[in-house]
C-alpha positions as CSV (number, residue, x, y, z in Angstrom):
1,M,-12.5,-73.3,-124.5
2,A,-13.5,-71.9,-127.9
3,I,-12.9,-68.6,-129.0
4,K,-14.7,-66.4,-130.2
5,Q,-14.7,-65.0,-134.0
6,L,-16.7,-62.0,-135.6
7,T,-18.5,-62.7,-139.2
8,I,-19.3,-59.3,-140.5
9,F,-20.7,-58.9,-143.9
10,V,-19.6,-56.6,-146.2
11,Q,-19.9,-55.1,-149.5
12,N,-17.7,-56.2,-152.1
13,K,-16.6,-52.9,-153.1
14,R,-13.2,-51.0,-152.6
15,G,-12.9,-49.4,-149.2
16,T,-15.9,-51.3,-147.2
17,I,-13.1,-52.9,-145.3
18,V,-11.6,-49.4,-144.3
19,P,-14.4,-48.4,-141.8
20,V,-14.6,-51.7,-140.2
21,T,-11.1,-51.4,-139.1
22,K,-11.3,-47.7,-138.3
23,I,-14.4,-48.9,-136.2
24,L,-12.3,-51.3,-134.2
25,A,-9.4,-48.6,-133.7
26,D,-11.0,-46.0,-132.5
27,N,-12.7,-48.6,-129.8
28,E,-9.1,-49.3,-129.0
29,V,-10.1,-53.1,-130.5
30,N,-6.8,-55.0,-131.5
31,L,-7.3,-57.3,-134.0
32,R,-5.7,-60.8,-133.7
33,A,-6.3,-62.5,-137.3
34,L,-8.2,-61.9,-140.1
35,S,-9.8,-63.6,-143.2
36,I,-11.9,-62.4,-145.8
37,A,-14.0,-64.7,-148.5
38,E,-16.0,-63.0,-150.9
39,T,-18.5,-63.5,-153.6
40,N,-19.4,-61.0,-156.4
41,D,-21.7,-58.6,-154.5
42,F,-20.4,-59.6,-150.5
43,G,-17.5,-60.3,-148.7
44,I,-17.5,-62.1,-145.7
45,L,-15.1,-61.0,-143.1
46,R,-13.9,-63.0,-140.3
47,L,-11.8,-61.7,-137.3
48,I,-10.5,-62.6,-133.9
49,V,-10.1,-59.8,-131.4
50,N,-9.0,-58.7,-128.1
51,D,-12.6,-57.6,-127.1
52,E,-14.9,-58.9,-128.9
53,V,-18.0,-57.2,-126.5
54,T,-16.7,-54.3,-127.0
55,A,-16.0,-55.0,-130.9
56,E,-19.3,-56.6,-131.7
57,K,-21.4,-53.3,-129.8
58,A,-19.0,-50.8,-132.4
59,L,-19.9,-52.8,-135.3
60,R,-23.7,-53.5,-134.7
61,D,-24.4,-49.6,-133.7
62,A,-22.3,-48.8,-136.9
63,G,-24.7,-50.8,-139.0
64,Y,-22.9,-54.1,-139.6
65,L,-24.7,-57.2,-139.9
66,L,-22.4,-59.9,-138.0
67,K,-22.5,-63.1,-136.2
68,V,-20.6,-64.3,-133.3
69,I,-19.4,-67.8,-133.8
70,D,-17.1,-70.3,-131.2
71,V,-14.1,-71.0,-133.7
72,V,-11.4,-73.9,-132.1
73,G,-8.0,-72.3,-132.2
74,V,-5.0,-74.5,-132.1
75,K,-1.2,-74.3,-131.8
76,I,0.7,-76.2,-133.9
77,G,4.2,-76.1,-134.2
78,D,5.7,-74.4,-137.1
79,Q,7.5,-77.1,-139.3
80,P,6.8,-78.7,-142.2
81,G,3.7,-81.1,-141.9
82,K,2.3,-80.2,-138.4
83,L,-0.9,-78.6,-139.8
84,S,-1.1,-81.8,-141.8
85,S,-0.9,-83.6,-138.8
86,A,-3.4,-81.9,-136.7
87,L,-6.1,-82.1,-139.7
88,E,-5.5,-85.5,-139.5
89,V,-6.2,-86.2,-136.4
90,L,-9.5,-84.4,-137.1
91,D,-10.4,-86.4,-140.5
92,N,-9.3,-89.8,-138.2
93,A,-12.1,-88.8,-135.6
94,D,-14.5,-88.0,-138.7
95,I,-14.8,-84.2,-137.9
96,N,-15.4,-82.0,-141.0
97,V,-12.9,-78.6,-141.0
98,E,-15.5,-75.8,-142.9
99,Y,-12.8,-73.3,-143.0
100,L,-9.6,-72.3,-141.3
101,Y,-7.3,-69.5,-141.4
102,A,-3.8,-69.0,-139.6
103,F,-2.4,-65.9,-138.0
104,M,0.7,-64.8,-136.4
105,A,1.8,-65.4,-132.7
106,R,4.8,-63.5,-131.2
107,T,7.5,-66.6,-131.1
108,E,9.3,-68.6,-133.6
109,R,7.9,-71.8,-132.8
110,H,4.5,-71.7,-133.1
111,A,1.8,-70.7,-135.1
112,Y,-1.4,-70.4,-134.7
113,V,-4.6,-71.6,-136.6
114,V,-8.4,-70.9,-136.3
115,L,-10.6,-74.0,-137.2
116,R,-14.3,-73.9,-137.6
117,V,-16.1,-77.4,-137.2
118,E,-19.0,-78.5,-136.8
119,D,-18.6,-80.1,-133.5
120,N,-16.0,-77.7,-131.2
121,A,-16.2,-80.1,-128.3
122,A,-14.8,-82.9,-130.0
123,A,-12.5,-81.3,-132.2
124,E,-11.3,-79.8,-129.2
125,A,-10.8,-83.1,-127.1
126,V,-9.2,-85.3,-130.2
127,L,-7.0,-82.6,-130.9
128,T,-6.1,-82.1,-126.9
129,N,-5.3,-86.3,-126.9
130,A,-3.0,-85.9,-129.7
131,G,-0.9,-83.2,-128.0
132,F,-2.0,-79.9,-129.5
133,H,-2.2,-77.1,-127.7
134,M,-5.9,-75.6,-127.5
135,I,-5.9,-71.8,-127.5
136,T,-8.3,-69.8,-125.1
137,E,-9.7,-66.2,-125.3
138,A,-6.5,-65.5,-122.4
139,D,-4.0,-66.8,-125.0
140,I,-5.7,-64.2,-127.5
141,N,-5.5,-61.2,-125.2
142,K,-2.1,-61.8,-124.6
143,L,-0.8,-61.4,-127.9
């Protein structure tokens, strides 16, 4: 049930994200979530898109170095403490969160969170058992 994330390595300098977003736009790929982390020399651009296959091909054809990895997507209530509750479920199950980022959904009652963990299946199981709704690729495509 994991969702696909594109991890793209880019230079850490002005304007380097513009070509990535242009390539995606030219190939009619919609961004659903985006996160960027940086060091002095390079950035790591993480994307959730509506069409991972098209995005991957277009970016590879343009010479970008990227990986496609499985991440966990979880829908949480848009209320104080809900993210903490989800993270506590994972912590209690001894599941480490390597990183996370949130993205906008077309609802006022929920937020979507992307989690990178060591064991997606275990994370999904404990979150589902705790009453959280997991996000699927089909959910991403509806946004």
